[in-house]
C-alpha positions as CSV (number, residue, x, y, z in Angstrom):
1,X,8.9,7.3,-11.3
2,X,7.0,9.9,-9.6
3,X,4.3,7.7,-8.5
4,X,6.8,5.3,-6.8
5,X,8.9,8.4,-5.7
6,X,6.2,9.4,-3.8
7,X,5.2,6.2,-2.2
8,X,8.8,5.2,-1.5
9,X,8.7,8.7,0.7
10,X,5.5,7.7,2.6
11,X,7.7,5.8,5.3
12,X,10.5,8.7,5.4
13,X,7.9,10.9,6.5
14,X,5.9,8.6,8.8
15,X,9.2,8.2,10.5
16,X,9.6,12.3,10.6
17,X,6.4,12.5,11.7
18,X,6.6,10.1,15.0
19,X,8.8,12.5,16.4
20,X,5.8,14.9,17.6
21,X,3.2,12.5,16.8
22,X,1.5,9.1,18.0
23,X,0.5,6.5,15.2
24,X,-3.0,6.9,15.5
25,X,-2.9,10.8,14.8
26,X,-0.2,10.3,12.1
27,X,-3.3,8.2,10.5
28,X,-5.8,10.9,11.4
29,X,-4.2,13.5,9.7
30,X,-3.1,11.5,6.8
31,X,-6.3,9.9,5.7
32,X,-8.5,13.6,6.4
33,X,-5.6,15.3,3.9
34,X,-6.0,12.4,1.5
35,X,-9.9,13.0,1.5
36,X,-9.3,16.3,0.6
37,X,-7.7,15.2,-2.4
38,X,-9.8,12.5,-3.5
39,X,-13.4,13.4,-2.9
40,X,-13.4,16.5,-5.3
41,X,-11.7,14.3,-8.0
42,X,-14.3,11.0,-7.5
43,X,-16.8,13.9,-7.3
44,X,-15.9,15.6,-10.5
45,X,-15.6,12.1,-12.2
46,X,-18.9,11.0,-11.1
47,X,-17.4,8.4,-9.2
48,X,-19.1,8.8,-5.6
49,X,-22.5,8.0,-7.1
50,X,-21.6,4.3,-7.6
51,X,-20.9,4.1,-3.7
52,X,-24.8,4.0,-3.7
53,X,-25.9,0.4,-1.9
54,X,-22.3,-0.2,-1.4
55,X,-21.8,0.9,2.4
56,X,-20.4,-2.4,3.3
57,X,-17.8,-2.3,1.0
58,X,-16.3,0.8,1.8
59,X,-16.5,0.1,5.3
60,X,-14.8,-2.9,4.9
61,X,-12.0,-1.7,2.6
62,X,-11.6,1.5,5.1
63,X,-11.4,-1.1,8.3
64,X,-9.1,-3.4,6.4
65,X,-7.1,-1.8,3.8
66,X,-6.7,1.7,5.0
67,X,-7.2,2.2,9.0
68,X,-5.6,-1.0,10.1
69,X,-2.7,-1.2,7.7
70,X,-2.0,2.6,8.0
71,X,-2.1,2.4,11.9
72,X,0.0,-1.2,11.9
73,X,2.6,1.0,9.7
74,X,3.2,3.7,11.8
75,X,3.1,1.7,14.8
76,X,5.8,-0.7,13.3
77,X,7.7,2.1,12.5
78,X,8.3,3.2,15.8
79,X,10.7,0.1,16.4
80,X,12.4,-0.5,12.7
81,X,13.8,1.9,10.1
82,X,11.7,3.4,7.2
83,X,13.5,1.4,4.4
84,X,12.9,-1.9,6.0
85,X,9.1,-0.9,6.0
86,X,9.0,-0.1,2.5
87,X,10.9,-3.5,1.9
88,X,8.1,-5.5,4.2
89,X,5.0,-3.9,2.9
90,X,6.1,-5.0,-0.8
91,X,5.3,-8.6,0.6
92,X,1.6,-7.9,-0.1
93,X,1.5,-9.8,-3.9
94,X,3.0,-12.7,-1.7
95,X,0.1,-12.9,0.3
96,X,-2.5,-12.4,-2.3
97,X,-1.0,-15.5,-3.8
98,X,-1.0,-17.6,-0.5
99,X,-4.7,-16.3,0.1
100,X,-5.9,-17.3,-3.2
101,X,-5.5,-21.1,-2.4
102,X,-8.9,-20.5,-0.6
103,X,-10.5,-17.2,-1.4
104,X,-9.7,-17.3,-5.5
105,X,-8.7,-19.7,-7.5
106,X,-8.0,-17.1,-10.2
107,X,-5.1,-15.6,-8.1
108,X,-3.4,-19.1,-7.6
109,X,0.4,-19.2,-8.5
110,X,2.0,-21.8,-10.2
111,X,5.2,-22.6,-11.9
112,X,7.6,-19.5,-11.6
113,X,5.0,-17.8,-10.0
114,X,4.9,-20.3,-7.0
115,X,9.1,-20.0,-6.9
116,X,8.4,-16.5,-6.9
117,X,6.1,-16.5,-3.6
118,X,8.7,-18.9,-2.0
119,X,11.4,-16.7,-2.8
120,X,9.6,-13.9,-1.5
121,X,8.8,-15.4,2.0
122,X,12.6,-16.4,1.8
123,X,13.5,-12.8,1.7
124,X,10.7,-12.1,4.5
125,X,13.2,-14.4,6.7
126,X,16.3,-13.0,5.6
127,X,15.2,-9.6,6.7
128,X,13.8,-10.6,10.4
129,X,16.4,-13.2,10.9
130,X,19.1,-10.8,10.2
131,X,18.1,-7.3,11.1
132,X,15.3,-8.1,13.8
133,X,16.1,-11.2,15.7
134,X,17.5,-10.5,19.4
135,X,15.2,-7.2,19.7
136,X,11.9,-7.6,20.6
137,X,10.5,-4.2,19.9
138,X,11.9,-4.7,16.4
139,X,10.8,-8.0,16.1
140,X,6.7,-6.8,16.7
141,X,7.2,-3.7,14.6
142,X,8.3,-5.9,11.7
143,X,5.3,-8.6,12.5
144,X,3.0,-5.0,12.8
145,X,4.2,-4.4,9.2
146,X,3.9,-7.7,7.7
147,X,0.3,-7.9,9.1
148,X,-0.5,-4.6,7.4
149,X,0.9,-5.9,4.3
150,X,-1.7,-9.0,4.6
151,X,-4.3,-6.4,5.4
152,X,-4.0,-5.0,2.1
153,X,-4.0,-8.3,0.3
154,X,-7.5,-9.2,2.4
155,X,-8.7,-5.9,1.1
156,X,-7.5,-6.7,-2.5
157,X,-9.9,-9.4,-2.8
158,X,-13.0,-7.3,-1.3
159,X,-12.4,-4.9,-4.0
160,X,-12.1,-7.4,-6.5
161,X,-15.5,-8.7,-5.9
162,X,-16.8,-5.1,-5.9
163,X,-14.8,-3.9,-9.1
164,X,-17.9,-4.3,-11.6
165,X,-20.1,-2.0,-9.4
166,X,-18.0,0.8,-7.7
167,X,-16.0,3.2,-9.2
168,X,-11.9,2.8,-8.1
169,X,-11.5,6.4,-7.5
170,X,-14.9,6.9,-5.7
171,X,-14.0,3.7,-3.5
172,X,-10.7,5.2,-2.6
173,X,-12.0,8.3,-1.4
174,X,-14.8,6.8,0.4
175,X,-13.0,4.6,2.0
176,X,-10.6,7.7,3.1
177,X,-13.6,9.4,4.8
178,X,-14.5,6.3,6.5
179,X,-10.9,5.2,8.0
180,X,-10.9,9.1,9.4
181,X,-14.3,8.6,11.0
182,X,-12.9,5.2,12.3
183,X,-9.7,6.7,13.6
184,X,-10.6,9.6,15.2
185,X,-11.5,8.6,18.5
186,X,-8.4,6.7,18.8
187,X,-6.6,9.4,17.9
188,X,-7.7,12.9,19.3
189,X,-6.9,11.6,22.6
190,X,-3.5,11.5,21.7
191,X,-3.2,14.7,20.2
192,X,-0.3,16.7,21.1
193,X,-0.3,19.2,23.5
194,X,2.1,21.7,21.7
195,X,2.4,22.6,18.2
196,X,4.8,20.0,16.2
197,X,7.3,20.9,14.6
198,X,7.8,22.4,10.8
199,X,9.4,19.5,9.7
200,X,6.3,16.8,11.1
201,X,3.7,19.4,9.9
202,X,5.5,19.6,6.4
203,X,5.9,15.4,6.6
204,X,2.3,15.1,7.4
205,X,1.2,17.2,4.4
206,X,3.5,15.9,2.0
207,X,2.3,12.2,3.2
208,X,-1.3,12.8,3.2
209,X,-1.9,15.0,0.4
210,X,0.9,13.9,-2.0
211,X,2.1,10.3,-0.9
212,X,-1.6,9.2,-0.4
213,X,-4.1,11.5,-1.9
214,X,-2.3,12.5,-5.4
215,X,-0.6,9.2,-5.3
216,X,-4.1,7.4,-5.5
217,X,-4.9,9.7,-8.1
218,X,-2.1,9.2,-10.2
219,X,-2.1,5.6,-10.1
220,X,-5.9,5.3,-11.3
221,X,-5.0,7.6,-13.9
222,X,-2.0,5.2,-15.0
223,X,-4.6,2.5,-15.1
224,X,-6.6,4.4,-17.3
225,X,-4.5,5.7,-19.7
226,X,-1.6,3.0,-20.1
227,X,-3.2,-0.6,-18.5
228,X,-2.8,-2.2,-15.3
229,X,0.1,-3.9,-16.5
230,X,2.4,-0.9,-16.5
231,X,0.7,0.8,-13.9
232,X,1.5,-1.9,-11.9
233,X,6.0,-1.4,-12.5
234,X,5.6,1.5,-10.1
235,X,5.1,-1.2,-7.2
236,X,8.3,-2.7,-7.7
237,X,10.3,0.3,-8.0
238,X,8.8,2.2,-4.8
239,X,10.9,-0.3,-2.3
240,X,14.1,0.8,-3.7
241,X,13.2,4.4,-3.3
242,X,12.2,3.9,0.3
243,X,15.8,2.4,0.9
244,X,17.3,5.2,-0.9
245,X,15.6,8.0,1.3
246,X,16.2,6.1,4.2
247,X,19.9,5.4,3.9
248,X,20.6,9.6,2.2
249,X,18.2,11.6,4.7
250,X,17.9,9.6,7.5
251,X,21.2,8.1,7.7
252,X,19.7,4.4,8.5
253,X,22.1,1.3,7.6
254,X,21.8,-0.7,4.6
255,X,23.1,-4.0,5.4
256,X,24.0,-7.2,2.8
257,X,20.7,-8.7,4.3
258,X,18.8,-5.6,3.2
259,X,19.7,-5.6,-0.4
260,X,19.3,-9.6,-0.2
261,X,15.9,-9.1,1.2
262,X,15.1,-6.3,-1.1
263,X,15.8,-8.6,-4.2
264,X,14.0,-11.6,-2.8
265,X,11.0,-9.9,-1.8
266,X,10.7,-7.6,-4.7
267,X,11.5,-10.0,-7.3
268,X,9.5,-12.8,-5.8
269,X,6.6,-10.6,-5.7
270,X,7.0,-9.9,-9.3
271,X,7.1,-13.5,-10.2
272,X,4.2,-14.3,-7.7
273,X,1.8,-12.0,-9.1
274,X,2.6,-13.5,-12.3
275,X,4.7,-10.5,-14.1
276,X,7.1,-12.8,-15.6
277,X,4.7,-15.7,-16.7
278,X,1.9,-14.1,-18.2
279,X,2.5,-11.5,-20.9
280,X,-0.2,-9.2,-21.9
281,X,-0.6,-8.1,-25.7
282,X,-0.8,-4.2,-25.7
283,X,-4.4,-4.5,-26.9
284,X,-5.4,-5.7,-23.5
285,X,-4.3,-2.7,-22.0
286,X,-6.1,-0.4,-24.4
287,X,-9.5,-1.8,-23.4
288,X,-8.8,-1.4,-19.9
289,X,-10.9,2.1,-19.2
290,X,-13.2,3.3,-17.0
291,X,-16.9,2.4,-18.1
292,X,-14.9,-1.1,-19.8
293,X,-13.9,-3.1,-16.6
294,X,-12.7,-6.2,-18.7
295,X,-11.9,-9.4,-17.4
296,X,-7.9,-8.9,-17.2
297,X,-8.5,-5.8,-14.7
298,X,-11.1,-7.7,-12.6
299,X,-8.7,-10.4,-12.4
300,X,-5.9,-8.3,-11.3
301,X,-7.9,-6.2,-8.9
302,X,-6.5,-7.9,-5.6
303,X,-2.8,-7.0,-6.8
304,X,-3.7,-3.3,-7.8
305,X,-5.6,-2.7,-4.7
306,X,-3.0,-3.9,-2.5
307,X,-0.2,-1.8,-4.1
308,X,-2.2,0.9,-4.3
309,X,-2.9,1.0,-0.6
């Protein structure tokens, strides 16, 4: 619940920070602060050592799963609400199931999983068709967030192929550092000429240190101690927190279409990821520890990586 509350609040803090900062500047500060949390943690667990020889993977993950999605989400939130952003990002497992047809046969959905994928995309259509149609800026903002979700899915397949060689926390730390370097040339020219408000500074601090840095550390700790099956439950709770924060703290409207879209996308992602069709015995989770990757963790890496980002 703590992790879901942090992830769900990320969109709230992005929306507040956009009052004073450009999308690129938000991403630069977010990744830099997250790196301050993740690099020492990964180093203490000797996770950075596994990155030797994995420069291409780190660069790919930093680009596809960190820098680009973070930029797209921040840019998209200039046009759409934080709650709608949180719901649309939850479509990542749907894109994983869709891309699996060409990229990874092990991740293909069938039966109820396929029904979930269809239901999820219907939810996306409901949100866009009811909430965004008629406003070109909002349509482009929603498309940017969906593109970010697609990036998370693609990055998940990259992480899966490297999961046997690279420590997950080390990869997360390395990708945050590289993403900071990649975004800097875009962000620095847009730096504010005046000191941002206290609300913006506080939002960036919580977003970077908590919603990104601490959240990644908590997520990988949950995987290590409780297994990926239980850890993934957070992914289906976070969008509800995003809607709650947006409605109560920012005064964003929650329409019937928003609720229907939330149910269809989160429920469809849950089914599409196999949560309702492939129950796992508890002992499988027990074998999913650092140093013992296991077949199941390798198989579910795209979903885990996509939702973690």
